[in-house]
N, C-alpha and C positions, 0 to 999 in steps of 0.2 A: 615757426609760423604761429601767429596768434589765431587759433581756431575760433575764437569768438568774433573775429572780423573777417578772416579769409577762409574761403570754402572751396572745395573741389567740385566743379560743375558735374564731373563724371560720377560723383558719388550720389547724386540726386536720382532717386528711382523714377522710372517712367511709369505713368499711370494713364489709363484710357479714360478721359473725362466725358467723352461722348463717342459713339461708334466711329472709329477711324481717326479720332483726335488724340494723339499720343503726346502727353504733357510731362514736363518737368516743372514742378511748382516750388516757388520760394515765397515764404511768408515772413514779413517783417511785423513790427508792432502796428503799422498803419496800412500796409499794402499787401496784395498778393500779386506776384509776377509769374505769368504762365508762359513758358516757352513751348510752343506747339509745333509738331510735324503732322501734316495731314496730306493724304493722297488725293489726287484729282477726283472730283465727283462726290466726295463726302460732304454731308450737310450738317448744320446745327439748326434745329427747328426754332421757330419763332418763340421767343421767351422774353422775360424781363426780370430784373432783380434790383435790389436797393443800391447796388454798387455802381458808382461811376466807373466807366470802363474806357481805357484808351487801347486801340488796336493798331498794331503795326505789322506790315508784311516785310519780312527780311528777304525772302526769295519767293518767286511765283506770283500768281494772281488769285485774289480771293474776293468774291462778290459779297459785300455786306449790305444788307437791307436794314435800314433804321427808320422806324416810324413810317414804313411804306415806301421809302426812297432807296432804290438800289444804286450802288456805286461799286465799281471794281477798284479794289485797292491793290497797289503794287509798292515797291520800295520807295516811291516818291510821294505817296499819299497815305495819310493815316486818319483815324477817326477818333473823336471824343464823344462817347455815348453817355448822356446824362442818366442819372438815377431813374429807375422805373420806366424807361422808354423801351418799347418792344423792338426786338431786332432778331435777325437770323443770318445765316451765312452759307455759302457754297464755295468749295475749293474748285476754281476753274482749272488750275494746274496743281501739281504737287507743290506744297507750300511749306514755308517755315514762317511762323507767326510769333509775335509777342503781344500778350494782353496784360495790361496793368489794371488792377482793381483797387478801389478804395471805398469803404474800409476793407479789411481782410475778408476773404471768402472762407468762412468757417466750414461751409459745405465741402470745399476743396481740401481744406486742412484735414478733414475727417475721412478722406478717401483712403 
């Protein structure tokens, strides 16, 4: 197996990026991909960053508030959050999420 191309997902360590948000992070030259498991009731406070962010719910329901507008995301609805726009979130149910950031999140790389 070419380990420069193929990787074992199970080998990625789990890191807590916010209280109750358990993540496996993959960093490429241009993106950070964040696979998150979060229990119902956990929140991420209102914040902003330079990164464009795409947020996907694989399982469960997650309320995402972007620039003051709240929307419940599920497997059928995703969000594209522009750079420097304020946003926050609340896990309505236990969730599995994927966030994709561009450019790379060096703050996450350094966890």
